[in-house]
N, C-alpha and C positions, 0 to 999 in steps of 0.2 A: 345627061347620063353619059358616062365614059364607057367606051367599048373597045375591045382589042381581040383580034383573031390570031391564034397561033397554032402551030402544029405540035401535037403531043410528042414529047421527047423521050419519054420512058420506053424502053424496049418492050415491056409487056403492056404498054398502054396505061390507061387510068384504072388499074385494078387495085387490089387491097392496099399494099404499102404506099404507092404513089397517091392514091385517093385519100388515104388517111393523112398524109403530109399536106396535101392541098386543103383538105377540110379543116385541119388544125390551124393552118395559116389564115384561112378565111374567117374562122371563128374568132380571131383576134380583133377583127374590125366590128364596129357598131353598125355600120351600114350593111344592107343586104347585098350579097354578091351572088350572081348567077353564072352558070356555065351551060353552054348548049353545044351539042354536036351538030355541025352543019346547019341545016334549016330547022332542026328539031326544037322541041319545047325546052326552054331553059329550066334547070334544076338548081336548088339551093347548094351553093358551093361549100357550105359548112357541114354538109351531110355526106359522110363516107358512102353510105348505101345508095343515095341518089346519084352521086358521081359515078359509082360503079354501074348503075343501070343504064348509063349512056352507052356503054360498050365501046368507048373511044380507044382505038388501037394506036400503036405507034404510027406517027405521021398523019393521023386524022386531024382535021382542022376543027378547033373548038373556039367559041366566042365567049369571052368573059365580060360581064357588064356590072356596073355599080355606079352609084352617085359619087363614090369616092375614087377619084382618078389614081391616087397612090395605091389603093387596094387593087385596082384593075392591073396596074403595072406589076405589082408584086406577085399576084396570083398567076398572071400570064407568064412571068419569068419562071415561076416554079413549074408550071405545066409544060413549058417548052424545054426544060432541062431534063436530063436523064436521072430521074429520082431513084433508079435502081443501081446506080453506079456506086 
């Protein structure tokens, strides 16, 4: 299982628009992709609402996991970027 931890880059954290962007990208992959805030329980990265329930603010560390290493890298890059820019 591939795993990567990154800091949330969006100035408003993983809220509505950034969460929707991440969820849409995660939904493009066949493999399950999860995202977790700190040591918290992982949630399905293809669900906007579940991502928003994490309450991940700007700079918070989140961990992305999947059997697909390419998916982990792509989602991690999105989460680390400023999706509000």
